[in-house]
C-alpha positions, 0 to 999 in steps of 0.5 A: 172387716177382717183386718189384714196382718198389721205391720206394727210399729213403735213412734219411739224407736223412730229417734223422737225425743223421750221425756222424762216420764218416758213419753215420747214427745209425740204422744204427748203433743197428741192429746187424743189418740187418732186413726187416719184411714187412706182409701182409694176406690176404682172400678169396683175395687177398693184398696185402704190401710190405716194407721193407729197412733195408739200403738203405732201401726199401720193395717192395710186391707188388699184391694177387695170387691165392692158395690155401687153402695160401698157396703164393705167400706162402710163396714170398715169405717164402722169398725175402725171409726177413723178421725181423718179419711184421705182420699183422692180429689178425683174419685168416682160417682160411688165414692162422691155420694159416699163422702156427701152422705158421711158428711150429712150424718150430724153423729159422725163427721170425720176429717176428710183429706182430699190429695191431688190424683198424682199424690195416688201414684203407684210409683210415687206410692212405691218410691214413698215406702222405699225410702221411708227409713224402716228399722226392720230391714237388715241393716246391709240390705241394698236398694235392690234386696229392699223391694224384694223383702218389702213384698214379702210384707206387704203385697204389691199385687194390690195396687189401690191399696199400695197407692192408697199406703203412700198417700198415708205416708205423705199425710203422716209426714204432712202432720208430723207423725212419725210411723215405722214399720216391725215385720209381722208373721205372714199369714197363712191362706186358710182359704187356698189350704180347704180348697175354698179357692185354688188357681191353677196355670190355664191349660192352653199354651195360648193362655199361659201368660194371660192369667190363671183359672180356677182349679177344683175348689169350692168355689169352682165347683158351684160357680156356674153363674151365666154373667161376669158380676155374678161371679164377682159376687160369689166370689165376695160371698166367699171371701165375706161371709155374713153373719146377718140371720136374715141375709142367709134366710133371704138366700135359702128361700131362693135357693130352695125355691129353684131346687124344686124340679117344677121350677126348672123352666123359670131357672132356664128362662132366667138364666138365658136372661143373665147371659146378656147382662154386660158390664154396666159401670163401664158402659156408663163410664163410657158415657160420661166420656162420649167415647160410646162405641156402637158395640156398647150400644149393642150391649146395653140394649141387651143388658137393659132388654133382658133386664125387663125380661127377668123383671116380667119373670120374677113378677109371676114367681111368689112374692113371698119371697123377698129377692123376687119382690125385690126385682119386681119393684126395683127394676122400674119403669125406667128399664122400659123407657130406655129400651124403647128410646134405644129401639126406637133412635139406633139403627143397629143394622146400619151402624154396625155397617157402617161402624158409626152411631146411626140414626134411624129414620123419622127420629129427626126431619132434618136428619132424614131430609139431608140422608134423602139428598144423599141417597139421591146425589148420584143421578143429580150429579150425573145431570150437573156433570153433563152441563159442565161438559158443555162448557168444557174445553173440546178436547176433554173427552168426558168428566164427573161431579164428584163428593168428597166430605169435608172437601165438598163437590168437585169437577174431576176430568180426565189427564190429557197426555200433553198435560205434563206440567202444573201450568198445564193444568189450568183451564179457564174459570176453573180453580186446580186443586189436586191430581189423583189416580190421573185425574184432575180435580177442579172447583167451578161455578157450579160446585161452589153453588153446590157447596153453598146450597147442600153443604157437606151433607156427609159431615152435617148427618155425623153432627147431628146424628152425634148430637142426636147420640148426645141427648140419649146418652143424657137421658140414659145417664139421668137413670143410671141409678136403676141400671146400677140396680139392676146390676145388684140384684141381677148378680145376687139372683145369678149367684143363688141359681148357680148354687141351686144347680149345684145343690140339684147335681150333687144332692145337697139339701138346705141346713136349719139354721138356730141360734144356739151354740150347736152344730150338728152334722149327719153323714156329711161329705167333703164336697170335693174329694167325693167328686175324686173318689169312687169310696167315701165314707160319710162322716158326721159332726157334733159340737155343743155345750154338753158334747164339747166344741174343742175336738182332738182327732187321733189317727195312724197316718192317711186316715183321713183327718185332714179330710175331715177337718177340712169337711166340717170347715167347708160344710160350715163355710158351705152352709148346706151339706149333703143328705144331712138328716139333722143340720143345725148351725149356729151362723153368728158364732160360727162366723165369729170363730171364722172371723177370729181364725182369719184375725189371728190365724198364723198362730191358731194354725202353727198349734194346729199343724203341731196337734194335728201334723197336716200340711 
């Protein structure tokens, strides 16, 4: 967890009374310093902020992707150890499960405060922030300029985080905890300056206003993921590098396996299946709300069927590799059950033609009987119309019996020339209903009998099929845990296969991971510049206790000092580099340095800029 720059303030500056010892009455009342954390989870994103009463500072984290187990939130809780957790009463299932697990922990039980969902409204939160008395704001600033000024201090693009800030301010106000925000230096986007990420406008004229695309960046050349969640997980890996040596070795063994040319067939087979993995959380959420469409069932079937194919393929791969073993065991038989159940019940061809959920034959005998009657209505109603014509006025040349859903069976006759007014439409033994397309529609004794005997066939069939769909949804939702596990493991597999494809194309090699504080790169190359420049000189790098860990690089302008610095940083971030004869990286210490750099990036970056003079 890398905290964002804190917006700090002193509680004494709020005008709180100060006692004779110079201590604020606010802190006198609080015998123990508290940390209040506000969090909101929605659509796989987590936004949070926390207030530390010890130094009266507010820390915030922009909206960040997280998995169903909320591993990022767990890390934040472990690091911050809040005494109070503020969240919405209306939460997703993953957050509810997390709070239940937190409450069952006998060693750590923070106070959980739930506010109505309306208190987490975006506009309400903005108004709370704008109406707060903030001493760092210029005295003469107008209400119109206040929003622009605050947007330079806190990201208004992170809606979840901003809503969490609003709820936190409400809790602080209710508990009479004073807080003000002083301006803090805005951090430098290290990940952008080193071209780990690079956003640019879409080249298509039709997509200029729809968003941005990834430019020439480290993430851009490695993102060869076939499914959407694989790309999200890869970005999350780049934003939150792990320092767990076991996780790194787990990833390396998969990349090493797929880099081998003899495993290229397995690579292509798995990638073709990963293309069909769809947004499982959205599909399950629609099922929970009974808003499932035909395309949703089709997407779910393709996803589960592809997951079964991935599992069968992984079972033929070496089980000594942890990820393959996890897929073989984690993709349970529930997937086969869901696949067979959907294929037996849903008639996709008829569903797409009718644009509604349609059940296959031999699923429900009652539905089959209704459909059989529906199919034979044409000939049956023709015979009924002949009998009706025998009892009609001789002036009526013809008639027909029709079926209209919801309305039922009706007798339809052509309008005669002498039928001008409504009273002319009346016939003995018939009840006039309406005039349409110059035809009169009546309800006769026979049509009433048909309504009682056959009923509203179309509506009955739809209601019965909706009941079948409800049972099918319940069966799928009961096995939702298996589907979420599919999503996590498939995304991880997609990321590692994307990296292996890039390593094959760019001739990358796997690094040797060591536990000592030593970094050795031999004949390393800048991963982006070598794609743009036909001539590139490889450079080595050595860092250890004996050779020194602080390097001062000098040279004339345009000699490549900045490129060399970025090359070393990207090499460490990437974990594998091009053609190194020996690469030994101390992963924990390296990631500690990166984490420290992000915490204090503004100060360190200013120092580096003064020494090396690069933008």
